[in-house]
C-alpha positions as CSV (number, residue, x, y, z in Angstrom):
1,X,-18.8,-16.8,13.4
2,X,-19.1,-17.9,9.8
3,X,-16.3,-16.7,7.5
4,X,-16.9,-15.7,3.9
5,X,-14.4,-18.3,2.8
6,X,-16.4,-21.1,4.6
7,X,-19.6,-19.9,3.0
8,X,-18.0,-19.9,-0.4
9,X,-16.7,-23.4,0.1
10,X,-20.1,-24.6,1.3
11,X,-21.8,-23.2,-1.7
12,X,-19.4,-24.9,-4.0
13,X,-20.2,-28.2,-2.4
14,X,-23.9,-27.9,-3.4
15,X,-25.3,-29.2,-6.7
16,X,-26.3,-25.7,-7.9
17,X,-25.2,-25.3,-11.5
18,X,-23.9,-21.8,-12.4
19,X,-25.6,-20.3,-15.5
20,X,-23.9,-16.9,-14.7
21,X,-20.6,-15.3,-14.7
22,X,-17.6,-15.8,-14.2
23,X,-17.0,-17.9,-17.3
24,X,-14.9,-20.6,-15.7
25,X,-18.1,-21.8,-14.0
26,X,-16.2,-22.8,-10.9
27,X,-14.4,-25.6,-12.9
28,X,-10.6,-25.9,-12.7
29,X,-9.1,-24.2,-15.8
30,X,-5.5,-24.1,-16.9
31,X,-2.8,-23.9,-14.2
32,X,-4.6,-22.0,-11.5
33,X,-5.5,-24.1,-8.4
34,X,-9.0,-25.4,-8.5
35,X,-9.6,-24.1,-4.9
36,X,-9.2,-20.5,-6.1
37,X,-11.6,-21.1,-9.0
38,X,-14.2,-22.8,-6.8
39,X,-14.5,-19.6,-4.5
40,X,-14.7,-17.1,-7.4
41,X,-18.3,-16.1,-7.8
42,X,-20.3,-13.0,-8.7
43,X,-23.2,-11.3,-6.8
44,X,-25.5,-14.3,-6.7
45,X,-28.4,-15.0,-4.3
46,X,-27.2,-15.1,-0.7
47,X,-23.9,-13.4,-1.3
48,X,-24.9,-9.7,-1.2
49,X,-23.6,-6.8,-3.3
50,X,-20.6,-4.9,-2.1
51,X,-21.9,-1.6,-3.5
52,X,-25.3,-1.9,-1.9
53,X,-24.5,-4.2,1.0
54,X,-27.4,-5.4,3.1
55,X,-26.5,-9.0,4.0
56,X,-23.3,-10.9,4.6
57,X,-21.0,-8.2,3.2
58,X,-22.7,-5.5,5.4
59,X,-22.1,-7.7,8.4
60,X,-18.5,-8.2,7.5
61,X,-18.0,-4.4,7.1
62,X,-19.8,-3.8,10.4
63,X,-17.4,-6.2,12.1
64,X,-14.4,-4.4,10.6
65,X,-15.7,-1.1,11.9
66,X,-16.1,-2.5,15.4
67,X,-12.6,-4.0,15.3
68,X,-11.0,-0.7,14.4
69,X,-13.2,1.6,16.3
70,X,-14.8,3.3,13.3
71,X,-18.4,4.3,12.8
72,X,-18.5,2.7,9.4
73,X,-16.1,0.7,7.3
74,X,-15.9,-0.4,3.7
75,X,-14.1,-3.3,2.0
76,X,-11.8,-2.3,-0.8
77,X,-10.8,-4.6,-3.6
78,X,-8.9,-2.0,-5.6
79,X,-6.4,-1.4,-2.9
80,X,-5.8,1.6,-0.7
81,X,-5.7,3.6,-4.0
82,X,-9.5,3.3,-4.2
83,X,-9.9,4.3,-0.6
84,X,-7.7,7.4,-1.0
85,X,-9.5,8.5,-4.2
86,X,-12.9,8.0,-2.6
87,X,-11.9,9.7,0.7
88,X,-10.4,12.8,-1.0
89,X,-13.3,13.1,-3.4
90,X,-15.9,12.8,-0.6
91,X,-14.1,15.1,1.8
92,X,-13.6,18.1,-0.5
93,X,-15.8,19.8,-3.0
94,X,-14.8,20.0,-6.6
95,X,-12.1,22.7,-7.1
96,X,-11.6,22.6,-3.3
97,X,-8.2,23.3,-1.5
98,X,-6.3,20.3,-0.1
99,X,-3.4,20.4,2.3
100,X,-1.1,17.4,2.0
101,X,2.6,16.4,2.5
102,X,4.8,16.8,-0.6
103,X,5.9,13.2,-0.2
104,X,2.4,11.7,-0.5
105,X,1.7,8.6,-2.6
106,X,0.8,9.3,-6.2
107,X,-2.8,8.3,-5.6
108,X,-3.4,11.5,-3.6
109,X,-2.2,13.5,-6.6
110,X,-4.5,11.5,-8.8
111,X,-7.5,12.3,-6.6
112,X,-6.5,16.0,-6.7
113,X,-6.3,15.8,-10.5
114,X,-9.7,14.1,-10.9
115,X,-11.5,16.6,-8.6
116,X,-9.7,19.7,-9.9
117,X,-8.3,20.5,-6.5
118,X,-5.8,23.1,-5.7
119,X,-2.9,21.8,-3.5
120,X,-0.8,23.2,-0.7
121,X,2.1,21.2,0.6
122,X,3.4,20.3,4.0
123,X,7.2,19.7,4.1
124,X,8.1,17.1,6.8
125,X,11.4,17.4,8.7
126,X,14.2,15.0,7.9
127,X,16.0,12.4,10.1
128,X,19.4,13.2,8.6
129,X,21.1,10.2,10.2
130,X,18.8,7.8,8.3
131,X,17.9,10.1,5.3
132,X,14.2,9.6,5.8
133,X,11.3,12.0,6.4
134,X,9.7,12.5,9.8
135,X,5.9,12.5,10.0
136,X,4.0,15.7,9.8
137,X,3.4,17.5,13.1
138,X,0.3,19.3,14.5
139,X,2.3,22.5,14.5
140,X,3.1,22.3,10.8
141,X,-0.6,21.7,10.0
142,X,-1.8,24.6,12.2
143,X,0.7,27.0,10.7
144,X,-0.4,26.0,7.1
145,X,-4.1,26.4,8.0
146,X,-3.4,29.9,9.5
147,X,-1.6,30.9,6.3
148,X,-4.3,29.6,4.0
149,X,-7.7,29.7,5.6
150,X,-9.5,28.5,2.5
151,X,-8.1,25.0,2.9
152,X,-11.1,22.6,3.0
153,X,-9.4,19.2,3.8
154,X,-6.2,17.9,5.3
155,X,-4.5,14.6,4.4
156,X,-1.5,13.2,6.4
157,X,0.4,9.9,6.1
158,X,1.0,7.8,9.2
159,X,2.9,5.5,9.5
160,X,5.0,6.8,6.6
161,X,6.5,4.3,4.2
162,X,9.6,4.2,6.5
163,X,7.5,3.7,9.6
164,X,7.4,7.2,11.2
165,X,4.2,7.8,13.3
166,X,2.4,11.1,13.4
167,X,0.5,12.7,16.4
168,X,-2.8,12.1,14.7
169,X,-4.8,13.0,17.7
170,X,-3.1,16.4,17.8
171,X,-3.6,17.0,14.1
172,X,-7.3,16.0,14.4
173,X,-7.8,18.6,17.1
174,X,-6.2,21.3,14.9
175,X,-8.3,20.5,11.9
176,X,-11.6,20.0,13.8
177,X,-11.2,23.4,15.5
178,X,-11.7,24.8,12.1
179,X,-14.4,22.3,11.0
180,X,-12.0,20.7,8.5
181,X,-12.0,16.9,7.9
182,X,-8.8,14.9,8.4
183,X,-7.9,12.1,6.1
184,X,-5.2,9.7,7.3
185,X,-3.4,7.5,4.7
186,X,-2.7,4.7,7.2
187,X,-2.1,2.2,4.4
188,X,1.0,0.9,6.3
189,X,-0.8,0.7,9.6
190,X,-3.6,-1.8,9.5
191,X,-1.9,-3.6,12.4
192,X,-2.0,-0.6,14.7
193,X,-4.0,-0.5,17.9
194,X,-4.0,-4.2,18.6
195,X,-1.2,-4.4,21.2
196,X,0.2,-1.9,23.7
197,X,3.6,-2.1,21.9
198,X,2.2,-0.4,18.9
199,X,0.7,3.0,18.3
200,X,-3.1,3.4,18.3
201,X,-4.9,3.4,14.9
202,X,-6.2,6.7,13.6
203,X,-9.9,5.7,13.8
204,X,-9.6,5.9,17.5
205,X,-7.6,9.1,17.5
206,X,-10.2,11.3,15.8
207,X,-9.5,11.0,12.1
208,X,-12.6,11.4,9.8
209,X,-11.4,9.1,7.0
210,X,-8.8,6.4,7.5
211,X,-7.4,4.1,4.8
212,X,-5.8,0.7,5.6
213,X,-4.0,-1.7,3.3
214,X,-4.9,-5.1,4.7
215,X,-2.2,-6.7,2.6
216,X,0.8,-4.5,3.6
217,X,1.2,-5.4,7.2
218,X,-1.5,-8.1,7.7
219,X,-2.1,-11.5,6.1
220,X,-4.6,-10.5,3.4
221,X,-3.9,-10.9,-0.3
222,X,-2.5,-8.1,-2.4
223,X,-5.0,-5.4,-3.5
224,X,-7.1,-5.6,-0.4
225,X,-7.8,-2.6,1.9
226,X,-10.3,-0.9,4.1
227,X,-11.8,2.6,4.2
228,X,-13.1,3.8,7.6
229,X,-15.3,6.9,8.3
230,X,-16.3,8.5,11.6
231,X,-17.6,11.8,12.9
232,X,-19.9,14.4,11.6
233,X,-17.5,15.8,9.0
234,X,-17.4,12.5,7.0
235,X,-20.1,12.4,4.3
236,X,-21.1,8.7,4.1
237,X,-23.3,9.0,1.0
238,X,-20.5,10.7,-1.0
239,X,-18.1,8.0,0.1
240,X,-20.4,5.3,-1.2
241,X,-20.9,7.2,-4.4
242,X,-17.2,7.5,-5.1
243,X,-16.5,3.9,-4.1
244,X,-19.0,2.9,-6.8
245,X,-17.0,5.0,-9.2
246,X,-13.5,4.0,-8.2
247,X,-14.1,0.3,-7.4
248,X,-14.9,-2.5,-9.8
249,X,-18.6,-3.2,-10.3
250,X,-17.5,-6.9,-10.1
251,X,-15.7,-7.1,-6.8
252,X,-13.7,-10.3,-6.2
253,X,-15.1,-12.6,-3.5
254,X,-11.8,-14.3,-3.2
255,X,-10.2,-10.9,-2.2
256,X,-13.1,-10.1,0.1
257,X,-12.7,-13.5,1.8
258,X,-9.0,-12.7,2.2
259,X,-9.9,-9.5,4.1
260,X,-12.4,-11.4,6.3
261,X,-9.7,-14.0,7.0
262,X,-7.1,-11.5,8.0
263,X,-9.4,-9.6,10.3
264,X,-10.6,-12.9,11.8
265,X,-7.0,-13.7,12.7
266,X,-6.8,-10.3,14.5
267,X,-9.9,-11.0,16.5
268,X,-9.1,-14.5,17.5
269,X,-5.3,-14.6,17.7
270,X,-4.1,-11.0,17.5
271,X,-3.0,-10.5,21.1
272,X,-1.0,-13.7,21.1
273,X,0.6,-13.1,17.7
274,X,1.6,-9.5,18.4
275,X,3.2,-10.6,21.7
276,X,5.3,-13.2,19.9
277,X,6.2,-10.7,17.2
278,X,7.4,-8.1,19.6
279,X,9.5,-10.6,21.6
280,X,11.2,-11.7,18.4
281,X,11.5,-8.1,17.1
282,X,13.1,-6.8,20.4
283,X,15.4,-9.8,20.6
284,X,16.6,-9.1,17.1
285,X,17.2,-5.4,17.7
286,X,19.1,-6.2,20.9
287,X,21.5,-8.5,19.0
288,X,21.9,-6.0,16.2
289,X,22.7,-3.2,18.6
290,X,26.2,-4.7,18.7
291,X,26.8,-3.8,15.0
292,X,29.6,-1.3,14.5
293,X,29.0,-0.4,10.9
294,X,25.4,-0.9,10.1
295,X,23.0,1.4,12.0
296,X,19.5,0.1,12.7
297,X,16.8,2.6,13.6
298,X,15.4,1.6,17.0
299,X,13.4,4.6,18.2
300,X,12.0,4.0,21.7
301,X,9.9,7.1,21.7
302,X,6.8,5.5,20.1
303,X,7.4,7.4,16.8
304,X,8.8,4.5,14.9
305,X,6.6,1.6,14.0
306,X,7.9,-1.8,15.0
307,X,8.3,-4.0,12.0
308,X,9.8,-1.3,9.7
309,X,13.5,-1.9,9.9
310,X,15.6,0.9,8.5
311,X,19.3,0.1,8.2
312,X,21.6,3.0,7.5
313,X,25.0,2.7,6.0
314,X,25.8,6.4,5.7
315,X,29.1,6.0,7.5
316,X,30.4,3.3,5.3
317,X,31.6,3.0,1.7
318,X,29.2,0.1,1.2
319,X,26.0,1.5,-0.4
320,X,22.4,0.6,0.4
321,X,22.1,-1.0,-3.0
322,X,25.1,-3.1,-2.4
323,X,23.7,-4.2,1.0
324,X,20.4,-5.0,-0.7
325,X,22.1,-7.1,-3.4
326,X,24.3,-8.9,-0.8
327,X,21.3,-9.9,1.3
328,X,19.4,-11.1,-1.8
329,X,22.2,-12.9,-3.6
330,X,24.3,-14.3,-0.8
331,X,21.6,-14.8,1.9
332,X,18.4,-15.1,-0.2
333,X,16.7,-12.4,1.8
334,X,14.5,-10.1,-0.3
335,X,14.1,-6.6,1.1
336,X,11.3,-4.1,0.5
337,X,13.4,-1.2,-0.7
338,X,17.0,0.0,-1.2
339,X,18.2,3.6,-1.5
340,X,21.8,4.8,-1.8
341,X,22.3,5.1,1.9
342,X,19.7,2.8,3.6
343,X,17.6,-0.2,3.1
344,X,14.1,-1.1,4.4
345,X,13.0,-4.6,5.6
346,X,9.5,-5.3,6.7
347,X,8.4,-7.7,9.4
348,X,4.8,-8.7,10.4
349,X,3.0,-11.1,12.6
350,X,3.1,-13.6,9.7
351,X,6.9,-13.9,9.9
352,X,8.1,-17.1,11.3
353,X,11.0,-17.2,13.8
354,X,13.3,-18.2,10.9
355,X,12.8,-14.8,9.3
356,X,14.1,-13.0,12.4
357,X,17.0,-15.4,12.9
358,X,18.2,-15.3,9.3
359,X,18.1,-11.5,9.1
360,X,20.0,-11.2,12.4
361,X,22.7,-13.6,11.3
362,X,23.1,-12.1,7.9
363,X,23.4,-8.5,9.2
364,X,25.9,-9.5,11.9
365,X,28.1,-11.2,9.3
366,X,27.9,-8.3,6.9
367,X,28.7,-5.9,9.7
368,X,31.9,-7.8,10.4
369,X,32.8,-7.7,6.7
370,X,32.2,-4.0,6.3
371,X,35.8,-3.2,6.8
372,X,36.5,-4.8,3.4
373,X,34.5,-2.0,1.7
374,X,36.5,0.8,3.2
375,X,36.1,3.1,6.2
376,X,35.1,6.7,6.1
377,X,38.7,7.8,5.9
378,X,39.3,5.5,2.9
379,X,36.4,6.9,0.9
380,X,37.9,10.2,0.2
381,X,35.1,12.0,2.0
382,X,36.9,12.7,5.3
383,X,34.4,12.7,8.2
384,X,31.6,14.4,6.2
385,X,28.4,12.3,6.0
386,X,27.6,10.8,2.6
387,X,25.0,12.9,0.8
388,X,21.9,10.8,0.3
389,X,20.1,11.1,-3.0
390,X,17.1,9.3,-1.5
391,X,17.1,11.7,1.4
392,X,17.4,14.7,-0.9
393,X,14.5,13.5,-3.0
394,X,12.3,12.8,0.0
395,X,13.1,16.2,1.6
396,X,11.9,18.4,-1.3
397,X,11.5,21.9,0.1
398,X,9.1,24.7,-0.7
399,X,11.5,26.3,-3.0
400,X,11.9,23.1,-4.9
401,X,8.3,22.7,-5.8
402,X,7.0,25.9,-7.6
403,X,3.7,25.1,-9.2
404,X,3.3,27.3,-12.3
405,X,0.3,25.5,-13.8
406,X,-2.3,23.7,-11.6
407,X,-2.1,19.9,-11.8
408,X,-5.7,19.6,-13.0
409,X,-4.8,21.7,-16.1
410,X,-1.2,20.7,-16.6
411,X,-1.8,17.0,-17.0
412,X,-4.1,17.5,-20.0
413,X,-1.7,19.7,-21.9
414,X,0.2,18.5,-25.0
415,X,3.8,17.3,-24.2
416,X,7.0,16.6,-25.9
417,X,9.9,14.3,-24.9
418,X,13.0,16.4,-24.1
419,X,16.5,15.4,-23.0
420,X,16.9,15.9,-19.3
421,X,19.8,18.3,-19.7
422,X,17.6,20.7,-21.7
423,X,14.6,20.7,-19.3
424,X,15.6,23.5,-16.9
425,X,12.9,26.1,-16.6
426,X,10.3,24.0,-18.5
427,X,7.0,22.7,-17.1
428,X,6.8,19.0,-16.2
429,X,4.3,17.2,-18.4
430,X,3.9,14.1,-16.3
431,X,4.8,12.5,-13.0
432,X,8.4,11.5,-12.5
433,X,8.4,9.4,-9.4
434,X,10.7,7.5,-7.1
435,X,9.2,4.0,-6.8
436,X,8.9,2.6,-4.3
437,X,7.3,4.4,-2.5
438,X,5.6,6.3,-5.5
439,X,6.6,9.8,-4.3
440,X,6.8,12.3,-7.2
441,X,10.0,14.1,-8.0
442,X,8.1,16.1,-10.5
443,X,4.3,16.8,-10.6
444,X,2.7,18.0,-13.9
445,X,2.8,21.7,-14.0
446,X,5.8,22.2,-11.8
447,X,8.8,24.2,-13.0
448,X,11.8,22.0,-13.6
449,X,14.6,23.5,-11.5
450,X,18.3,22.7,-11.8
451,X,18.2,21.0,-8.4
452,X,15.3,18.8,-9.5
453,X,17.3,17.7,-12.5
454,X,20.3,16.9,-10.4
455,X,18.0,14.8,-8.1
456,X,16.6,12.9,-11.1
457,X,20.1,12.3,-12.6
458,X,21.4,11.3,-9.2
459,X,18.6,8.9,-8.6
460,X,19.2,7.3,-12.0
461,X,23.0,7.2,-11.4
462,X,22.4,5.5,-8.1
463,X,20.2,2.8,-9.7
464,X,17.1,4.0,-7.8
465,X,13.9,3.1,-9.6
466,X,12.5,6.3,-11.3
467,X,9.3,6.0,-13.3
468,X,8.4,8.3,-16.1
469,X,11.9,8.6,-17.5
470,X,12.7,7.1,-20.9
471,X,16.2,6.1,-21.9
472,X,16.8,6.5,-25.7
473,X,19.0,8.0,-28.3
474,X,21.1,10.8,-26.8
475,X,20.3,10.0,-23.2
476,X,17.4,10.2,-20.7
477,X,14.2,12.1,-21.7
478,X,11.1,13.2,-19.8
479,X,7.8,14.7,-20.9
480,X,7.6,18.5,-20.7
481,X,4.7,20.7,-21.7
482,X,5.0,22.1,-25.2
483,X,5.7,25.8,-25.3
484,X,2.5,26.7,-27.2
485,X,0.3,24.2,-25.5
486,X,-1.1,26.5,-22.8
487,X,-2.5,28.9,-25.4
488,X,-4.5,26.3,-27.2
C-alpha cells in the first residue's frame, strides 16, 4: 500500500515547478529541515482535497474507518478539539441540551458556547486513594436522562486523562434506547482495541461519534486526530459541514502523512508492538509493587488503561510536585503531569526498553529515600490522609457548580478584574482552568462560591497550573461579570 509520505516524496523528486502556495516553493528555508519543506504542499492535482475528499485522502480515511471499525472516519489537522467541536455541533441542534461530565476538556464547553447549548453535568465518583476521578457509569447517565428527558445528546470521556475506562457499551445502550446520540471523547484512546490486553475502542462498542488524538498515545505528530461516525443517529453531512468550519481550509499534508504513518504502523506492526509493550509494562509494575512509600495504580479489572501510570504519594510528606521535580532534575525523566498528591507518567508502544528501565530504577531509588522526607507521624497529620487539592478540584459536586447565567450568554457579558478574596457570590466572567488537563474550575456564568475560591487559592499555593488567573498589584485577580452588565 502506498503511503501519503511516499507519494509526497515521489512528487518532490519530479521536475514539476511549483507556481502555487506555499511560499517556500519546497526549497529549504531558514533552519527547518529540508525534508519537512519538501513534503509541504497544498491541494494540487493528484493530492485531493480534505474537505471534499474523492481520491487519495478519501482512501486514507476509508482505511482508518476499517481499522477502527467505524462506518466513516475523518482526518483532523486541528487536533481532537476540531473533532469535539464538530461532533457536538452535528449531534445536537442549536440551543439543544447536552449531558456531559463536569470534568470535561474545555473544548466541549467551547462547543456548547458556540451552539448556544444548555448543559447538564454528570459528576463522576472519586478514587480517593489516588485523588482521581472514575469514569462515568451507565447508571449515572440513565438517572440523568430520566430526570431531564429533554436532553438531546450525551458526551462521555473514556479513557479519562488519568486512564479510567468507561463502560461505553452500557452507556450506548442507555442513550440509544431513547434515540439519543452518544459522543465519546476518546482522545487518549487511539491505541485501544488493537490487543487483548487493552479495552476495546468505542467505535466497536456502539458510540455514534468517537474522537481520537493520534498524537497522544500513538506515533503521529502533535495536532493530529481522527473523528469517527457510525450508526443512524450520526448525521454525516452536518459533520462534514462543521469540519469545514472548524478545520483549516489549508490542511497540512505533513500532518496528514503523519496520521497515515501512525495508522500504518498499527496495521503492519501493531500486534507485535503491543505485545512487547505489555511485557515491559507488566515487568515494570511487578518490580514497583515492592515499593513501600510510592503507590502505583495497577488496576487489574480492566478499568485502568495500561500506559497511564498514576503514582500516589498521599501517605508521605513528599508531595507530587517534589516527586515530579526529583524525577526531572535528578533523573532527567519528564512526566506528563504533577498534582499535590500524585504524578502521571505516560507510556506508549513508541517507548524504548530504556524508558521502562530508567523509570523503574528511579522510582525504586526514590522509594528507598522517602524516609528522608518524613513519615505520616512526622507530618503533623496523624493517620489522616492528606487532603488533595487536585482531587478536590476534579471532584466538583453538584452543589459546587450552580449556573446562574447560561454559558452562551455569560461569556459575552462585560467583565472586570477583581481580587480573588472579593469574588464570593459574583458570576465568573471567563474560564478558570486547571491545566493540564484543561478542566474548568469555573465556567462563565457560574456563581463563585467560597469553596471554589478555596480550591483556586489552594491550586495556586500548591503550584498547580491554573489558567485565567492574573497576578498583579494586591494579589491574584480573576474576571467576573460586571454588576450592571446583564441589564445592558
